C-alpha positions in Angstrom: 34.3 2.5 -15.1 31.0 2.6 -13.5 27.8 1.0 -14.1 25.8 2.6 -16.4 22.8 0.8 -15.9 22.9 1.3 -12.4 20.1 4.5 -13.3 18.3 1.5 -14.4 15.6 -0.5 -12.0 16.7 -3.6 -10.8 15.0 -7.0 -11.4 14.1 -8.8 -14.9 13.4 -5.9 -17.4 12.8 -7.7 -20.5 12.2 -11.2 -21.8 12.8 -10.5 -25.0 13.9 -13.1 -27.5 13.9 -17.0 -27.5 16.7 -18.8 -30.3 16.0 -22.0 -31.6 17.4 -23.6 -34.5 15.2 -24.9 -37.3 15.1 -27.3 -40.2 13.9 -24.5 -42.7 13.5 -20.8 -41.7 11.1 -20.2 -44.5 8.6 -22.9 -42.9 9.1 -21.6 -39.3 8.8 -18.1 -40.4 5.2 -19.1 -42.1 3.9 -20.9 -38.8 5.1 -17.6 -36.7 3.8 -14.8 -39.3 0.3 -17.4 -38.6 0.8 -16.2 -35.3 1.1 -12.3 -35.5 4.6 -12.3 -36.0 6.7 -9.7 -38.8 9.7 -10.5 -40.4 12.3 -8.1 -38.6 15.2 -6.4 -39.8 17.5 -9.4 -39.6 16.8 -12.6 -41.7 16.1 -14.9 -39.4 14.2 -12.6 -36.6 10.5 -12.8 -36.2 9.4 -9.9 -34.4 6.2 -10.8 -31.5 4.6 -7.4 -30.8 6.8 -4.3 -30.5 9.7 -5.8 -27.8 9.7 -9.6 -28.0 11.2 -12.2 -30.8 12.0 -15.5 -32.0 15.4 -16.0 -33.4 15.6 -19.1 -35.8 19.2 -19.6 -37.2 18.9 -22.4 -40.1 21.2 -24.3 -38.5 21.7 -28.0 -37.4 20.7 -30.0 -35.0 16.9 -28.9 -34.9 15.6 -27.5 -31.3 12.3 -27.4 -29.8 12.0 -25.4 -27.0 11.0 -27.4 -23.8 8.2 -25.7 -22.4 4.9 -23.9 -23.3 5.6 -20.3 -24.5 2.6 -18.3 -23.9 2.3 -14.8 -26.4 -0.9 -12.3 -25.6 -2.9 -10.5 -27.4 -5.4 -7.7 -27.6 -9.2 -9.5 -27.8 -9.4 -8.9 -31.8 -5.8 -10.0 -32.6 -6.7 -13.3 -30.7 -9.4 -13.5 -33.1 -7.4 -12.7 -35.9 -4.4 -15.6 -34.5 -7.1 -18.0 -34.5 -8.1 -17.4 -38.0 -4.7 -17.4 -39.5 -3.8 -20.4 -37.5 -7.5 -22.4 -39.0 -6.2 -20.7 -42.8 -2.3 -22.1 -42.1 -3.9 -25.6 -40.8 -5.4 -26.5 -43.8 -1.9 -27.0 -45.4 0.1 -27.9 -42.7 -2.4 -30.2 -40.7 0.9 -31.6 -38.4 0.2 -28.2 -36.3 -2.9 -28.9 -33.9 -4.6 -25.9 -31.9 -7.0 -27.2 -28.8 -9.4 -24.1 -27.5 -9.0 -24.2 -23.6 -12.0 -23.4 -21.0 -10.2 -20.1 -19.9 -10.5 -18.9 -23.4 -6.9 -19.5 -24.7 -5.5 -21.9 -27.7 -3.4 -24.4 -26.9 -1.2 -24.9 -30.3 0.8 -28.0 -30.7 4.0 -27.6 -34.0 6.9 -28.9 -35.0 8.4 -25.8 -33.5 7.4 -26.3 -29.9 3.9 -25.8 -28.0 2.3 -22.3 -27.4 -0.6 -20.7 -25.8 -1.8 -17.8 -27.6 -4.1 -15.6 -24.3 -5.9 -12.4 -24.3 -3.7 -10.4 -22.4 -4.0 -8.5 -19.2 -4.3 -5.1 -18.5 -0.2 -5.0 -17.5 0.3 -7.0 -20.7 -1.4 -4.6 -22.6 0.8 -1.8 -20.8 3.8 -3.5 -21.5 3.0 -3.5 -25.4 2.1 0.2 -24.8 5.7 1.2 -23.5 7.4 3.1 -26.8 9.9 0.6 -28.5 13.1 1.5 -30.9 12.7 -1.3 -32.9 12.1 -1.3 -36.3 10.1 -3.7 -38.3 7.0 -3.5 -35.8 4.3 -1.8 -37.4 2.5 -5.2 -38.8 2.3 -7.3 -35.6 1.7 -4.4 -33.4 -1.4 -3.7 -35.4 -2.5 -7.6 -35.9 -3.0 -6.9 -32.1 0.5 -9.3 -30.7 1.5 -7.8 -27.1 4.3 -10.3 -27.1 5.9 -13.2 -25.5 4.5 -13.1 -22.1 6.0 -16.6 -20.0 8.1 -19.2 -20.8 8.1 -22.4 -19.1 11.6 -24.8 -18.4 11.5 -28.2 -17.3 13.4 -28.7 -13.8 13.4 -32.4 -12.0 10.9 -32.7 -8.8 11.8 -31.0 -5.8 14.0 -28.2 -7.3 11.9 -25.5 -8.4 12.3 -23.5 -5.2 16.1 -23.8 -5.1 15.7 -22.3 -8.8 13.8 -19.6 -7.6 16.4 -19.0 -4.5 19.3 -18.7 -7.2 17.6 -16.5 -9.8 16.7 -14.2 -6.3 20.1 -14.3 -4.8 22.2 -14.0 -8.3 20.0 -11.8 -10.5 17.6 -10.2 -8.1 14.9 -11.5 -9.6 11.2 -11.1 -7.7 9.9 -14.9 -7.6 7.3 -17.0 -5.8 6.6 -20.4 -5.4 3.4 -22.3 -6.1 2.3 -26.3 -6.4 5.4 -28.1 -8.3 6.3 -24.6 -9.4 8.6 -21.2 -9.1 7.7 -18.1 -11.1 10.1 -15.5 -11.5 8.5 -12.1 -12.7 9.6 -8.9 -14.1 8.9 -7.6 -17.3 9.0 -3.9 -19.1 5.9 -3.3 -16.8 6.3 -5.1 -13.3 4.2 -8.2 -13.4 3.9 -8.3 -17.2 6.7 -11.2 -18.3 6.9 -14.1 -16.6 9.4 -17.1 -16.3 8.1 -20.4 -15.0 10.5 -23.2 -13.7 7.7 -26.5 -13.6 8.4 -29.3 -11.8 8.6 -32.6 -13.8 9.0 -36.7 -13.4 11.1 -36.3 -16.5 13.7 -33.4 -17.7 14.0 -33.4 -21.7 18.0 -33.0 -22.6 19.0 -29.6 -22.9 19.8 -29.6 -26.8 21.4 -26.0 -27.3 18.6 -23.4 -27.3 18.7 -19.9 -25.2 16.9 -17.4 -23.5 17.5 -13.4 -23.7 16.8 -11.1 -20.8 18.2 -7.6 -20.1 18.5 -7.3 -16.8 19.2 -4.4 -13.6 22.1 -4.6 -11.6 24.3 -6.0 -14.6 27.8 -5.5 -12.9 26.9 -6.9 -9.3 24.7 -10.3 -11.0 28.0 -10.3 -13.3 30.0 -10.4 -10.3 27.9 -13.0 -8.5 28.2 -15.6 -11.4 32.0 -15.0 -11.7 32.6 -15.5 -8.0 30.3 -18.9 -8.8 32.2 -19.9 -11.8 29.1 -20.0 -13.9 30.5 -17.8 -16.9 29.9 -19.3 -20.6 31.3 -18.1 -23.9 28.8 -19.6 -27.0 31.5 -20.1 -29.4 28.5 -19.6 -32.3 27.6 -15.4 -30.5 31.7 -14.5 -30.0 30.6 -11.3 -32.8 27.8 -10.5 -29.8 29.6 -11.4 -26.2 32.7 -12.9 -25.2 32.6 -11.8 -21.7 35.0 -13.7 -19.4 36.2 -10.3 -17.4 34.0 -7.6 -16.1 36.1 -5.2 -18.2 34.9 -7.6 -20.8 30.8 -7.7 -20.0 31.3 -3.5 -19.5 32.3 -3.8 -22.9 29.7 -6.3 -24.7 26.8 -4.7 -21.8 26.2 -8.4 -22.1 27.3 -12.4 -21.1 25.9 -15.5 -20.8 25.7 -18.5 -18.4 24.5 -22.3 -19.3 24.4 -24.3 -16.1 22.9 -23.2 -12.7 24.7 -24.6 -9.7 23.9 -28.2 -8.3 23.0 -29.6 -11.6 19.5 -27.4 -11.3 19.0 -26.4 -14.9 21.2 -26.5 -18.0 19.9 -23.3 -20.5 22.0 -20.8 -21.9 20.9 -17.1 -21.1 22.2 -14.4 -22.6 22.1 -11.4 -20.5 22.4 -8.3 -21.6 22.0 -4.9 -19.2 19.8 -1.7 -20.3 22.6 -0.2 -21.8 23.1 -2.7 -24.6 23.0 -1.1 -28.0 20.3 -4.1 -29.4 17.8 -3.4 -26.1 14.4 -2.4 -27.9 12.8 -0.3 -24.4 15.5 3.0 -22.8 14.8 1.9 -20.1 16.3 5.3 -18.4 13.8 7.2 -20.2 
């Protein structure tokens, strides 16, 4: 009884991982390690800095994230990642790297599009938050701060309504930009963002997912349940199978797939700050 996360602040606590299927885990791992990631305790996970991960099941069909994923680094870490990518490209010419005028590097690969850039002060502060996650020493030493932004495509004119949904149902902070809506939060407020970018053609959803830790967990579950948004992924019932509030309390997790009115299809794995796998003690 009661919400064990009530002591945790509301909003987006952590954008923790992206999960997408890959044809070959060893091939994917070599690419992500060129970016500065480190093999995690679980065989299909890559740690990206102290708190964030890529989950890369070797399960058909292969999936590619539909927007740009931004990874932030220390200044030296970005130089190291660029060198690692240059070495990797020598035997993997299908990966292309394009420097931007801002000093970032845009990477196109068989595993998606990535933007590598130097982190801001608030992103460095995020990485300095103590982690409970093992197998992060190498990626932290490599200067990787973590995943700080992910993009998802939405239809023209939909971004404002998408932002309104997250404000109302999740209690997330958001702002509108030209042709986009931005959800912000993270372990240090403003250290992570999810960008919903309007475009003429939205690629079809193929089954990937993002995992977020949130405050106000039970209220969010109730709001999603009232809107008939709950989803149970049969692949992951060993992690959560939440159709009732009691089950959500037991798992400290639930999922949704479709936003109302066809605004967005993307599986969200939603965990409370009290979840057993949370890498940060948000009640410390």
